[in-house]
C-alpha positions as CSV (number, residue, x, y, z in Angstrom):
1,X,-13.3,-58.7,-3.6
2,X,-16.6,-56.9,-2.9
3,X,-19.9,-58.0,-4.2
4,X,-20.1,-54.8,-6.2
5,X,-16.7,-55.5,-7.8
6,X,-17.7,-59.0,-8.8
7,X,-21.1,-57.9,-10.1
8,X,-19.4,-55.2,-12.3
9,X,-16.8,-57.7,-13.4
10,X,-19.6,-60.1,-14.4
11,X,-21.3,-57.3,-16.4
12,X,-18.1,-56.3,-18.1
13,X,-17.4,-60.0,-19.0
14,X,-20.9,-60.3,-20.4
15,X,-20.2,-57.3,-22.7
16,X,-16.8,-58.6,-23.7
17,X,-18.4,-62.1,-24.4
18,X,-21.1,-60.5,-26.6
19,X,-18.3,-58.6,-28.4
20,X,-16.4,-61.8,-29.0
21,X,-19.4,-63.7,-30.3
22,X,-20.3,-60.7,-32.5
23,X,-16.8,-60.6,-33.9
24,X,-16.9,-64.4,-34.5
25,X,-20.2,-63.9,-36.4
26,X,-18.5,-61.2,-38.5
27,X,-15.9,-63.8,-39.5
28,X,-18.8,-66.0,-40.8
29,X,-20.9,-63.4,-42.6
30,X,-18.4,-60.6,-43.3
31,X,-21.1,-57.9,-42.9
32,X,-19.7,-54.5,-41.8
33,X,-22.5,-53.9,-39.3
34,X,-21.5,-56.9,-37.2
35,X,-17.9,-55.5,-37.1
36,X,-19.3,-52.1,-36.0
37,X,-21.4,-53.8,-33.3
38,X,-18.4,-55.8,-32.0
39,X,-16.2,-52.7,-31.9
40,X,-19.0,-50.8,-30.0
41,X,-19.3,-53.6,-27.5
42,X,-15.5,-53.8,-27.0
43,X,-15.5,-50.0,-26.4
44,X,-18.2,-50.3,-23.8
45,X,-16.4,-53.2,-22.1
46,X,-13.2,-51.2,-21.8
47,X,-15.0,-48.2,-20.4
48,X,-16.5,-50.5,-17.7
49,X,-13.0,-51.7,-16.9
50,X,-12.2,-48.2,-15.6
51,X,-14.4,-48.7,-12.5
52,X,-12.8,-52.1,-11.9
53,X,-9.3,-50.6,-12.1
54,X,-10.2,-47.9,-9.7
55,X,-11.4,-50.4,-7.1
56,X,-8.8,-53.2,-7.4
57,X,-5.9,-51.6,-9.2
58,X,-4.8,-52.2,-12.8
59,X,-3.0,-55.4,-12.1
60,X,-5.9,-57.4,-10.7
61,X,-8.6,-55.9,-12.9
62,X,-6.7,-56.4,-16.2
63,X,-5.5,-59.9,-15.2
64,X,-9.0,-61.0,-14.3
65,X,-10.5,-59.5,-17.4
66,X,-7.9,-61.0,-19.7
67,X,-8.1,-64.5,-18.4
68,X,-11.9,-64.5,-18.0
69,X,-12.3,-63.2,-21.5
70,X,-10.2,-66.1,-22.8
71,X,-12.0,-68.7,-20.8
72,X,-15.4,-67.4,-21.6
73,X,-14.6,-66.9,-25.3
74,X,-13.5,-70.6,-25.4
75,X,-16.8,-71.6,-23.9
76,X,-18.7,-69.7,-26.5
77,X,-16.5,-71.3,-29.2
78,X,-17.4,-74.7,-27.8
79,X,-21.1,-74.2,-27.3
80,X,-22.2,-71.9,-30.1
81,X,-19.6,-72.5,-32.9
82,X,-18.9,-76.2,-32.1
83,X,-15.1,-75.7,-32.0
84,X,-13.0,-78.4,-30.4
85,X,-9.7,-77.5,-28.8
86,X,-6.9,-80.1,-28.5
87,X,-6.1,-81.7,-25.2
88,X,-3.1,-79.3,-24.7
89,X,-5.4,-76.3,-25.4
90,X,-8.0,-77.6,-23.0
91,X,-5.3,-77.9,-20.3
92,X,-4.4,-74.3,-21.0
93,X,-8.0,-73.2,-20.6
94,X,-8.1,-75.2,-17.3
95,X,-5.0,-73.3,-16.1
96,X,-6.8,-70.1,-16.9
97,X,-9.6,-71.1,-14.6
98,X,-7.1,-71.9,-11.9
99,X,-5.4,-68.5,-12.4
100,X,-8.7,-66.7,-11.9
101,X,-9.3,-68.6,-8.7
102,X,-5.9,-67.7,-7.4
103,X,-6.4,-64.0,-8.2
104,X,-9.7,-64.0,-6.4
105,X,-8.5,-66.0,-3.5
106,X,-9.4,-64.4,-0.1
107,X,-6.6,-62.9,1.9
108,X,-4.8,-61.2,-1.0
109,X,-5.1,-57.5,-0.3
110,X,-4.5,-54.5,-2.5
111,X,-1.2,-52.8,-1.7
C-alpha cells in the first residue's frame, strides 16, 4: 500500500469516526441537527472511499474500511462513552485488528 493510500484511508477513517461519535451523541440528546451532521459525515466518508477503491480495488478498500470503522468505533465507545465490552467482544475486536494487519501485509498484490 502506498503512503498516499494509507493517508487517504486515515482521513476517511477520521471522517467515519467523527460520524460514529456524532451519531452516538444523537442517541444521547435526540437533536435532529446531530443526526443531520452524522449523515453528512457518513456521506463524505463514502465519497472518500471512491478514491480508495480506485487505487486498491473494492475488496481491499471496503474490507479495510469496515474493520477499521468497527475497531475505531469501539475505541471511541471505550474512551468517550465509557462503554465496556465483554471478554468475548474484546477478543472479536482484537481479531479485527489482526485482520487489518493481514490485509495490509506486504507482498499481497492487487490482481
